[in-house]
C-alpha positions in Angstrom: 112.3 81.8 68.4 109.8 82.5 65.8 109.1 86.0 64.5 105.9 86.0 66.2 107.5 85.4 69.4 110.0 88.2 68.8 107.0 90.3 67.5 105.0 89.9 70.6 107.9 90.5 73.6 108.8 93.4 71.3 105.2 94.9 71.8 105.1 93.5 75.6 108.6 95.3 75.6 107.3 98.4 74.5 104.1 98.6 76.4 106.4 98.0 79.9 108.5 101.1 78.7 105.8 103.2 78.1 104.0 102.2 81.1 107.4 102.9 83.5 107.7 106.3 81.4 104.5 107.4 82.4 104.5 106.7 86.0 107.7 108.2 86.3 106.2 111.7 84.3 103.1 111.3 86.6 105.6 110.9 89.8 107.9 113.8 88.9 104.9 115.9 88.5 103.0 115.1 91.8 106.4 115.8 93.3 106.9 119.2 91.6 103.3 119.8 92.8 103.6 118.9 96.2 107.1 120.9 96.5 105.9 124.1 95.0 103.0 124.4 97.1 105.3 123.5 100.2 108.0 125.9 99.2 104.8 128.8 98.7 103.6 127.9 102.2 107.2 128.0 103.6 108.3 131.4 101.6 104.9 133.4 103.3 105.7 131.9 106.7 109.0 133.1 106.7 108.4 136.2 105.3 105.8 137.3 107.5 107.1 135.6 110.6 110.5 136.6 110.1 108.9 140.4 109.8 107.3 139.8 113.1 110.1 138.7 114.8 112.3 141.6 113.8 110.0 144.2 114.6 107.9 142.8 117.3 109.2 142.4 121.2 108.1 138.4 120.7 110.7 137.0 123.6 110.3 139.6 126.1 106.6 140.6 126.6 103.4 138.5 126.9 100.4 138.1 124.6 98.8 141.4 124.5 94.6 142.7 124.1 93.5 142.6 120.6 95.3 145.3 118.1 97.8 145.7 120.5 101.8 145.4 120.5 103.3 142.7 122.6 105.1 139.5 122.4 104.7 135.7 123.2 106.8 135.0 126.3 103.6 133.4 127.8 103.0 131.2 125.3 106.6 130.2 124.5 107.3 129.1 128.4 103.5 127.1 128.7 104.2 125.6 125.4 108.1 124.3 126.9 106.1 123.2 130.0 103.3 121.6 128.4 105.2 119.7 126.1 107.7 119.2 127.9 105.8 117.4 130.5 103.8 115.2 128.1 107.4 114.0 126.8 108.7 113.3 129.5 105.0 110.9 130.9 105.3 109.8 127.6 108.7 108.9 126.7 109.0 106.2 129.8 106.0 104.5 129.3 106.4 104.1 125.3 109.8 102.9 125.4 108.6 100.3 128.0 105.9 99.0 125.9 108.1 98.6 122.6 110.9 96.8 125.2 107.8 94.2 125.6 106.8 93.6 122.3 109.9 93.2 121.1 111.4 91.2 123.6 108.8 89.4 125.7 105.8 88.9 123.5 106.7 87.0 120.5 103.3 85.7 119.3 101.6 85.9 123.1 98.3 87.4 122.6 98.8 90.2 125.2 101.3 91.3 122.5 99.2 91.0 119.6 96.3 93.0 121.5 98.9 95.7 122.4 100.0 95.8 119.0 97.1 96.5 117.8 95.5 99.0 120.1 99.0 100.6 119.8 98.2 100.8 116.0 94.7 102.3 116.8 96.0 105.2 119.5 98.7 105.8 116.5 96.3 106.6 114.2 93.8 108.2 116.4 92.8 112.0 115.7 94.2 114.1 118.1 91.0 115.9 118.7 89.6 112.3 120.3 92.6 112.1 122.5 91.7 115.8 123.6 88.3 115.0 123.9 88.7 112.1 125.8 90.9 113.9 128.4 88.6 116.4 128.6 85.9 113.8 130.0 88.5 112.5 132.4 90.3 115.2 134.0 88.7 118.8 132.7 84.5 118.3 132.6 83.4 118.9 136.4 86.6 120.7 137.4 89.1 123.3 135.8 91.3 123.6 132.3 94.8 123.2 133.1 98.1 122.4 131.7 98.1 118.9 133.8 95.6 118.1 131.3 97.2 119.6 128.5 100.6 117.7 128.7 98.2 114.1 129.5 96.7 114.8 125.8 100.2 115.3 124.8 101.6 112.3 126.5 98.8 110.1 124.9 100.5 111.3 121.6 103.8 110.6 122.7 103.1 107.0 123.7 102.3 104.9 120.2 104.9 106.9 118.3 107.5 105.8 120.6 106.4 102.4 121.2 106.6 101.8 117.1 110.0 103.4 117.0 111.2 101.4 119.8 109.9 97.7 119.3 111.3 98.7 115.1 114.8 99.4 116.7 115.3 96.4 119.0 113.8 94.1 116.2 116.7 95.3 114.1 119.2 93.8 116.5 120.7 91.0 115.4 119.5 87.9 117.2 123.4 86.7 117.2 123.8 89.6 119.6 121.1 88.1 121.6 122.8 84.7 121.5 126.2 85.5 122.4 125.0 87.4 125.5 123.1 84.6 126.5 125.7 82.8 126.0 127.2 84.1 129.0 124.9 83.9 131.3 123.9 87.0 130.9 120.1 87.2 132.2 117.0 88.7 130.3 116.8 91.9 132.1 120.4 92.9 132.0 120.3 91.8 128.1 117.9 94.0 127.2 118.9 96.9 129.5 122.4 96.7 128.6 123.0 95.0 125.4 119.8 95.1 123.1 118.4 98.8 124.2 121.7 100.3 124.2 122.7 98.8 120.5 119.2 100.5 119.2 120.0 103.7 122.2 120.4 106.5 118.7 117.1 105.0 117.0 114.9 105.5 120.0 116.3 108.4 120.4 115.4 109.5 117.1 111.3 108.1 117.8 111.7 110.3 121.0 112.8 113.6 118.9 110.0 112.8 116.2 107.3 112.0 119.0 108.2 115.5 120.3 108.1 117.6 116.8 104.5 115.9 116.5 103.4 117.3 119.6 105.0 120.7 119.4 102.3 122.1 117.0 98.7 120.4 118.2 95.7 122.7 118.8 92.8 120.4 119.0 93.5 118.5 122.3 94.9 121.8 124.0 91.5 123.5 123.4 89.8 121.1 125.2 92.7 121.0 128.4 95.0 123.3 128.8 92.7 126.0 126.9 94.8 129.3 127.2 96.4 132.1 129.2 96.7 135.6 128.0 99.1 136.4 131.3 102.1 134.8 132.3 101.6 132.0 134.7 103.2 128.4 135.3 100.3 126.9 137.1 99.8 124.0 135.8 97.1 123.5 137.5 95.1 126.5 135.8 94.4 127.0 131.9 98.0 128.2 130.7 98.9 129.9 127.6 100.3 127.8 124.4 101.6 128.7 120.8 99.4 127.0 119.1 96.0 128.2 120.8 97.6 131.9 120.6 97.9 131.0 116.8 94.7 130.1 116.6 93.0 132.9 118.1 95.1 135.7 116.8 95.0 134.4 113.5 91.5 134.7 113.5 91.1 138.7 114.4 91.0 141.2 111.9 93.5 143.3 113.5 96.7 143.0 111.6 99.2 143.4 114.7 97.5 140.5 116.0 97.9 138.1 112.8 101.7 138.8 112.5 101.9 137.7 116.2 100.3 134.5 114.5 103.1 134.2 112.0 105.4 135.0 114.5 104.3 131.8 116.7 103.9 129.7 113.2 107.6 130.3 112.6 108.7 129.6 115.8 106.8 126.0 115.9 107.7 125.3 112.1 111.5 126.1 113.3 111.5 124.0 116.3 110.1 120.7 114.7 112.4 121.3 111.5 115.2 121.2 114.0 113.9 118.6 115.5 113.3 116.7 111.9 116.7 117.5 111.1 117.9 116.1 114.3 115.9 112.9 114.0 117.6 112.3 110.7 121.2 113.1 111.4 121.0 110.2 114.0 118.7 107.9 111.9 121.6 108.0 109.6 124.3 107.8 112.2 122.8 104.4 113.5 122.3 103.0 110.0 125.9 103.3 109.7 127.0 101.7 112.7 125.3 98.8 111.7 
């Protein structure tokens, strides 16, 4: 190798090392920047929210009038009902659609269209979903918990579809071939072999979908609205934590603001717990393969 070529190669090598070092520096600064603000947000949330949880009857009283002491019992129960129903409705549809895309729709036009529409629904703003359900179930009628649950179900479906399809595609084809060799019909293969093998990953997707809808406010503004009083009637407006946080945070009263902080902390803890559980299940799924 000539001296000229060696010098050229050394120059290229130094330039690449410099580019790599700059990339690592910018990546590190971005991580520090993001984690710093995340840490500040969580610190303020836990500081203000925990104070309200310790000093106010959060779990024993309903939402009060402005500038009065109260709790979040009705909003907690309402959120559990609306999000729980949304998950119950959206999960089976999402799992069945994911099974179809992974096991039955190989290179079919219907599968391509379904996958494309699911991608659109996955990236659609939640407020658009809320407006759609508003026009379908609320306009000309009344706000209701049913409408809120249907809006949240539409947010659950694309997440579960994507997760279910991806998890089923990770199952080795040799497992399918072994089942076919034993004379297993297609429906039996899906229900007893591939879906069972991917059950942990599918459950992870369900938990992530539930974590996503737990704090959604925009769809509920147009569907379930809110209710200051305790109610389990899904045919009427029903209290929920996201709308309570939205309303109480905008009020000029410190007591109402403390209730908003408490509600935000409860949702954060719920989402954090579900994400940790989903991560643990995902790690278990990867180690089993």
